[in-house]
N, C-alpha and C positions, 0 to 999 in steps of 0.2 A: 339432765345435765345442769350443773350449777351455773347460775348466772354470773357474769363478770360484774364486780361491784365497783362503783365509782363514788368517791367522797367529793361532793360539790361544796366548795366554800365560797360564798357570795353574800354580801350584806344587803344588796338591793333585792327586795322581796319579789318584784315582778320578774327580774332576770332569773332569780333562783327557782321560781315556780315554772318559768318557761323551760329552763334546763331540766328540771325534774320531769316534766311531762314528755319532752322530746327524748330524753335518755331512756325513760321507762318504755316509751313506745318502741324504741330500738332494741329493747330486751335486756337492758342493764338494770341491775339493782342499784338504787340511788340512796345514799345517806347524805343528809344536808347539814350544813353548819353555817351560821350567820356571822361569826366573827372568829378571830384567830384562836382564842382560848377554847371556844366550843369545838373548833376543828381539831385542836391538839388533844382534847379529851376523847373525841370520837376516834381519832387516829390510834391513840393508845389502847382503846378498848376493842378495836376491831382489826380486820385485815382487808386491805383494798387492792384491787388490780390497777387502779389509776386514781390520781387526785387532780381535780380541776380546781384551780386555786386563783382567786382574785387577789391582786396585789394590795389594793387599798382596802384595808379591813380595820374595824375598830378593835380595841383591846390589844391585839397582837397583829402586826402587819403580816401580809403574806410572805414577804421576804424573810422575816424573822421566823415564821412558822417553817418555811422551807429550810432555813439554816439549822433549826433544831432537829428536824427529822433526818436530815442528811448526815448528822453526826453518827447515826447508827444504821441508816437505811439508804443504801445507794441504788437499790433495785426498783422500788415502786416508781412508775412513770409519773411525772408531775407536769401538767400543762398550765401555764400562767395565762390569766386574763388580765390584760394591761390596758391602760389608757393609750390612745393613739400617739400622744406626744411623750410618753414616759420612757425615753430611750435608756435612761439611767437604771430604771427598774428592770427593764429587759436584760441589760448587761449584767446587773447584779444577780438576777435570777438564774441566768444561764451559767454564770461563774459559780453559783452555789449548787448547781446540779439539776436545774430544771431541764426537762427534755425538749420542750417546745413552748411557744407562746402564740397567742392570738390576740389581736387588738380589738377593743370595743369601738364602735359597734361592729358586730361580726355577723356573718351569714351562718345560720345553723348547719347548713350542708357542709361548709368548710370545717367547722368545729368538729362535726361528726367524723369527717374524713381524717382529721388529725388524730382524733381519739382512736379510730380504728388502726391507723398507722402505728401509733405508740404501743397499743396492745399487741399488735402483730409482731413488732420488733421484740417486745418483752417475751412473747411466747417463744420466739426463735432463740432468744438468749437462754431461757429456762430449759429448752430442749437441748441446747449445747451443753449447759451445765450438767444436765442429767446424763448425757452421753459421756461426759468427762468423768462422772462418778462411776458409770457402769462399764465403760470400755477402756481397755488399755491398748494402745496402738503403737506400732513401730514398723514403718515401711508398709509392707503388705500383710503383716502379722497383726491379728486382731483377737483380743481376749475379752470375752464377756464375763464379768465377775458374778453376774446374777445366775446365768444359765451354765457357767463354767465351760462354754464352748470355746474352742481354740481353732482359728482358721488362718491359714497362710495362703494368700491368693485365693484359689478356689478349692483348696484342699483342706478338709476337716482333719484335725489332728487329735488322736486319742492320747490322753495323758493320765497317769496314775495320780491320786490325790497329792502325793509328795512332789511329783514332777510339776503338777499344776501350781502348787505353792511356790516352788522354786522359780518357775517362769514368771509368776506374778511379782515376786520380790525383785527379780532382775529388771522387769519392765517398769516397776514403780520407781526404780533407781537407774533408769536407762542413762547411758553416757557417763555413769559414775563407776569408777573402778572399785570393786568390792573384794575384800579379802575373805579367806575361808572362814575365819572366826565370825565375821559379820553375817555371812550367809548361814552358817550353822545356827547361830543365835536366833536369826529371824525365821528360818524355815523349820529347824528341828526343836528349837526352844532352849531356854536356859538350863533345863535339867538333862540335856543330852551329854552323855559322858563318853561317847564313842570317839573315834578318830576323825579329824577334819578331812581325811582323805575321802570320806563318804561324799563330800561335795564334788570331788573330781569324778567319782563314779556316776553320780546323778547328772552332772553336766554332760557326760558322754551320752547317757540315755536320752537327755533332752535334745542334744545336738543332732542325734540321728533322726529325730522326728521333726525338729524345727528347721535346721539348716539343711535343706534339701539340695541335692547335687546341682540342679538347674538354676538355683537361686543364690544370690550373694549371702554369705554367712552373717548372722546377727549376733551370735555369741562368740566373744573373742577372749583369748587367754592373754593376760598381762604377766609375763614371766617374773617369778619371784614375788608377785603380789596377789593375784587372784583373777577375777573375771569381770568383763564389762559387756553390756548388751548395747549395741549401737549399729547404725547403718554404715556401710562403707560405700564410697563412690567409685 
């Protein structure tokens, strides 16, 4: 199992060494940087699960380092190490997208707890992002794009490849009214020369499978326009 990696940016050698030893003991991979420019180079050449960042750094301040990485990276958790009295640095860091801060001097147990919390939250966010990429959901209808499984409630629904493509297109554009030309182009392709009535035929096929008698309908006809997939209350 790959170790979670932490970029530690700290210019005080004793603190840097302490953090390295404690984090490695906890099972993290540690990459060190002693100033903002070194940290920026390390960040650009690697991938990190978390950044532990001192605010007061030579060369390039921690706040400026944070500002630069947040222009393109809003995901990597950043924990600030700040002086006890530096309220302005804390506010600036949080405004720029720092996830948390801890003041010096700190208890290593508290720091480790904050690191675990930040990594746990990031893991949950990544899991949600993955689910959003893999699953399409509307009400109790769930479509897995990887396995091509389609389930409504507890019922597994068998669809042909074309029916599956149709339901995926409707779900990706749920609550939007789609006309027949749009559906044909997306599901059958640009080179389809048949009649757009094929959409009506396949909508009937899919409705019989998706819109079950005991459940509220999800596929709706908009007269004179086309179709929309949405929940009804």
